[in-house]
C-alpha positions, 0 to 999 in steps of 0.5 A: 555216164552223162544222164541228157534224158530221163523220162516215165515210159509206163506203170505195168501190173504184169511184166507182159504188159511191160515194153516191147523193147530189146534195150537192158533193164537195170531194176531197183528193189529193196525192202519198203521205204529202204529209199528206192526212188529218191536213189533213182532220182539222184542217179539221173538227177530229176528229183521228181522222176519217181515219186517218193513216199514217208510211208511205205508201199508207195510204188506197187507197179513195174515202172519203166524210166527211159534213160538217154533213149537207150536203157531202162531203170526200173524202179520195183515194188518194195518187200517186206513191210508195207501198209496192204493187206496180205492179199496185195504183198502176195500178188506183188511178190508173184508179179515180182518174181515172174518179173525178175526170172521171165523178163529177158532185157533185165540186165541187172538188179540192184538190191537196196538195203539201208546201211544203218541197220544189222543184216536182215532176214529178209533181204538175205532170203530175197538174195539167196533166190537171186541167186538160186535163180541166177539172176545178176544183182548188185547190192546197194547200201542206202543213206549212208550220210545218216552214219559216220565213216566209222559207223559206215564201215563197221555195218558194212563189215558186219554184213559182209561176214554175215553172209561169207557164213552162206556165201562163197564170194559176196556180190558187187556192192555201192555205199550210197546217198541220195542226200549226198551224192554219194556211189553215184558215178560209181553206180552209173559207171557199172552200168555204162560198162554192161550198156557197152559189152 
């Protein structure tokens, strides 16, 4: 897939404020500071499209970006640690759960996971919740450039083994790097396949 155009459309505090469109949406979500905005910018080859920050909790709304005038990338608030109040975190959680389960044009969610760390309970619980709600998703392991090939293989194997303790079948997974561009073609090809269905 060739990305010809990528433009910011709107930021919404509620799924009911999202664009009224039948175009498919591909949402990106993960723990705070997992590299979500950087990955989105890498996919569309525009470093300034999604706002990045070294401090967690930068993304606070549902952000829609129109790609090639034919589908949306949706940048969602991170979950887990962020320097915000419990009230704000609760509000984000409620907003996300409603969007993820009610948005009819949502085609797939990419759950971003930092490849450097061992399986985190919050990630595993979130993916289990998605499965229980029958929400389609994939895993994207980020920041793979910060590991050697052997370390990456080891970490992904540990993740797979951990998940197979409770999962009968593992979700599709991609290994990516916003720095090297790894995973870009695979993720875009996957999106292209869904759009052509």
